[in-house]
C-alpha positions in Angstrom: -87.7 -40.3 86.4 -88.5 -39.2 89.9 -87.6 -42.7 91.2 -84.2 -42.5 89.4 -83.5 -39.1 90.9 -84.7 -39.9 94.4 -83.8 -43.5 94.9 -81.4 -44.8 92.3 -79.2 -41.9 91.5 -77.7 -41.5 94.9 -76.6 -45.1 94.7 -75.2 -44.6 91.2 -73.1 -41.6 92.5 -71.7 -43.7 95.3 -70.4 -46.1 92.7 -68.9 -43.3 90.5 -71.7 -43.8 87.9 -74.2 -41.5 86.4 -77.5 -41.6 84.5 -78.9 -40.2 81.3 -82.6 -40.3 80.4 -83.5 -40.2 76.7 -87.2 -39.5 75.9 -88.6 -40.1 72.4 -90.4 -36.8 72.5 -89.9 -33.4 70.9 -88.1 -31.0 73.3 -91.1 -28.6 73.2 -93.3 -31.4 74.7 -91.0 -32.0 77.6 -89.6 -28.6 78.2 -92.4 -27.4 80.5 -92.1 -30.5 82.7 -88.3 -30.2 82.9 -88.6 -26.5 83.8 -90.7 -27.5 86.8 -88.8 -30.7 87.8 -85.0 -30.6 88.5 -82.9 -33.6 87.7 -79.2 -34.0 88.6 -78.6 -35.9 85.3 -79.2 -35.1 81.7 -82.7 -35.6 80.2 -82.4 -35.6 76.4 -84.9 -35.4 73.6 -84.9 -38.0 70.9 -87.5 -36.4 68.7 -86.5 -38.4 65.6 -86.4 -41.6 67.6 -83.0 -42.5 66.2 -81.5 -43.5 69.6 -84.5 -45.6 70.7 -84.5 -47.4 67.3 -80.7 -48.0 67.5 -81.1 -49.5 70.9 -84.1 -51.7 69.8 -86.7 -50.2 72.1 -88.9 -48.4 69.6 -92.5 -49.5 69.3 -94.4 -48.5 66.2 -97.7 -50.1 67.3 -98.7 -52.5 70.1 -101.8 -53.0 72.3 -101.0 -50.1 74.5 -99.2 -47.5 72.5 -98.2 -46.0 69.1 -94.9 -44.6 68.1 -93.1 -44.7 71.5 -90.2 -46.5 73.2 -90.4 -49.3 75.7 -89.0 -48.4 79.1 -85.4 -49.7 79.1 -82.2 -49.5 81.1 -78.7 -50.0 79.8 -75.6 -50.1 82.0 -72.4 -49.3 80.2 -68.9 -49.6 81.6 -66.2 -46.9 81.3 -65.3 -48.2 77.8 -68.9 -48.1 76.6 -69.5 -51.8 76.7 -73.1 -52.7 77.6 -73.0 -54.8 80.8 -76.7 -54.9 81.5 -79.9 -54.6 79.5 -83.5 -54.5 80.6 -86.3 -53.8 78.1 -89.8 -53.8 79.4 -92.7 -55.7 77.9 -95.2 -53.0 78.9 -95.0 -49.3 79.8 -95.3 -49.8 83.6 -92.5 -52.4 83.9 -89.1 -51.5 85.3 -86.1 -53.5 86.5 -85.3 -53.9 90.2 -82.8 -51.3 91.4 -80.8 -54.2 92.8 -80.2 -55.6 89.3 -78.8 -52.3 88.0 -76.6 -51.9 91.0 -75.3 -55.5 90.8 -74.3 -54.8 87.2 -72.4 -51.8 88.3 -70.8 -53.8 91.1 -69.7 -56.4 88.6 -72.1 -59.1 89.7 -74.6 -58.6 86.9 
């Protein structure tokens, strides 16, 4: 989330866009972290994992994890239409910022 805050979010703002982070965790588990780290965008708790299941990124069990969500990025336009999707194969995989920005700029 630090990368989004420090590198990507300023570029999103230039384009009139925003960000929302949804974590498949109970609020109690992330509250201490969020109290110590400020973010200019909402960071939401999805304790019941409904959102991550609806977006198809929930992982019940795989070789590296149990009951989590894959890192994923979705770019939605002003009408709520999804214009870009990235779903990681592993927990340390993220899309290039350029791909996200291109989707916002209409090239993605």
